[in-house]
C-alpha positions in Angstrom: 23.6 23.4 -2.7 26.5 21.4 -4.0 27.7 17.9 -3.5 26.0 15.0 -1.8 23.3 17.0 0.0 22.1 18.7 -3.2 21.9 15.5 -5.1 20.1 13.8 -2.2 17.6 16.6 -2.0 16.9 16.5 -5.8 16.4 12.7 -5.6 14.1 13.2 -2.6 12.0 15.8 -4.5 11.7 13.4 -7.5 10.7 10.5 -5.2 8.1 12.6 -3.4 6.6 14.0 -6.6 6.5 10.5 -8.1 4.7 9.1 -5.0 2.2 12.0 -5.1 1.4 11.2 -8.7 1.0 7.4 -8.0 -1.2 8.2 -4.9 -3.3 10.5 -7.1 -3.8 7.7 -9.6 -5.0 5.5 -6.8 -7.3 8.3 -5.5 -8.9 8.6 -8.9 -9.1 4.9 -9.7 -10.4 3.7 -6.4 -12.1 1.2 -6.5 -13.4 1.5 -2.9 -13.8 4.4 -0.5 -11.1 2.9 1.8 -8.6 3.0 -1.0 -9.3 6.6 -1.7 -9.0 7.6 2.0 -5.6 5.8 2.2 -4.4 7.5 -1.0 -5.5 10.9 0.3 -3.7 10.3 3.6 -0.6 9.2 1.8 -0.7 12.3 -0.4 -0.8 14.4 2.7 2.2 12.6 4.2 4.1 13.0 0.9 3.4 16.8 0.7 4.5 17.1 4.4 7.8 15.4 3.3 8.0 17.8 0.4 7.7 20.7 2.8 10.5 19.3 4.9 12.7 18.9 1.9 12.0 22.4 0.8 12.9 23.7 4.3 16.3 22.1 4.1 16.8 23.1 0.4 15.9 26.8 0.8 17.0 27.1 4.5 13.6 28.5 5.4 12.1 27.2 8.6 8.7 28.6 7.6 8.2 25.4 5.4 8.3 23.4 8.6 5.4 25.4 10.0 3.4 24.8 6.8 4.2 21.1 7.0 3.1 20.9 10.6 -0.2 22.6 9.9 -0.8 20.4 6.9 -0.1 17.3 8.9 -2.6 18.3 11.5 -5.3 19.1 8.9 -4.5 15.8 7.1 -4.9 13.9 10.3 -8.3 15.5 11.0 -9.5 14.9 7.5 -8.5 11.2 7.7 -10.4 10.8 11.0 -13.4 12.5 9.5 -13.4 10.4 6.4 -12.9 7.2 8.5 -16.0 8.1 10.6 -18.0 8.8 7.4 -17.0 5.4 6.0 -17.9 3.7 9.3 -21.3 5.3 9.4 -22.1 4.5 5.8 -21.1 0.9 6.4 -23.3 0.7 9.5 -26.2 2.3 7.5 -25.8 -0.1 4.7 -25.9 -3.1 7.1 -29.1 -1.8 8.7 -30.8 -1.3 5.3 -29.9 -4.8 4.2 -31.3 -6.3 7.4 -34.6 -4.4 7.0 -35.2 -5.8 3.5 
């Protein structure tokens, strides 16, 4: 790819990779479970964007299918982690009241 589109795609790839790295740092550092869930969700969104950029760059629509499946799996994982966080919060409240 030449010209403005090629340059835009390269800048887009760099921005997406940079955002994944920064989200991974937040995932590792934390400090809370909610921070980690948001970082994991953001990493999923960034990787879906990467798939979209790759579909344009390589003119392969299969990357769009991969991005769609990844977005669905990421959504389900976020919902599951949110439910887990909610249950652990409710459980901690009950334990503190019992003491």
